[in-house]
C-alpha positions in Angstrom: 0.2 -0.3 0.2 2.9 2.4 1.3 4.3 1.7 -2.5 0.9 3.1 -4.1 0.9 6.2 -2.1 4.2 5.8 -3.3 4.3 6.1 -7.2 0.8 8.2 -7.3 2.9 10.8 -5.3 6.1 10.7 -7.7 3.4 11.9 -10.1 2.0 14.1 -8.6 5.6 16.5 -8.6 6.2 15.6 -12.5 3.0 17.3 -13.4 4.4 20.3 -11.0 7.3 20.4 -13.1 4.7 20.4 -16.3 3.1 23.2 -15.4 6.2 24.8 -14.7 7.7 23.9 -18.4 5.4 24.7 -19.5 5.0 28.6 -18.1 9.4 29.0 -18.7 8.6 28.0 -22.7 5.4 30.5 -22.6 7.4 32.9 -21.2 10.2 32.2 -23.3 8.4 32.4 -26.5 6.0 35.9 -25.2 9.4 37.7 -24.8 11.1 36.8 -28.0 7.8 38.0 -30.2 6.1 40.5 -27.9 6.8 43.3 -30.8 4.7 41.4 -33.2 2.2 39.7 -30.5 1.1 44.3 -30.0 1.5 45.1 -33.1 -0.6 42.3 -33.9 -3.2 43.0 -31.3 -3.2 47.0 -32.6 -4.0 46.8 -35.3 -6.5 44.1 -34.0 -8.6 47.1 -31.9 -8.2 49.9 -34.5 -10.3 47.6 -37.0 -12.0 47.1 -33.8 -12.6 50.5 -33.3 -13.5 51.3 -37.0 -16.0 49.6 -37.0 -17.5 50.4 -34.0 -17.2 53.7 -35.8 -19.9 52.6 -39.5 -22.3 51.4 -36.3 
């Protein structure tokens, strides 16, 4: 029974490591593509603003 508990406890730690790695990758991608992301969001909001004025 103790072995089964230890197995599940070990698996939970792997989940935390996976979440941390995913966050690190996402933060890295945002840092790399920050300029492109900002330009894209600005263009989207400009288009929304222009089209909302027509209504």
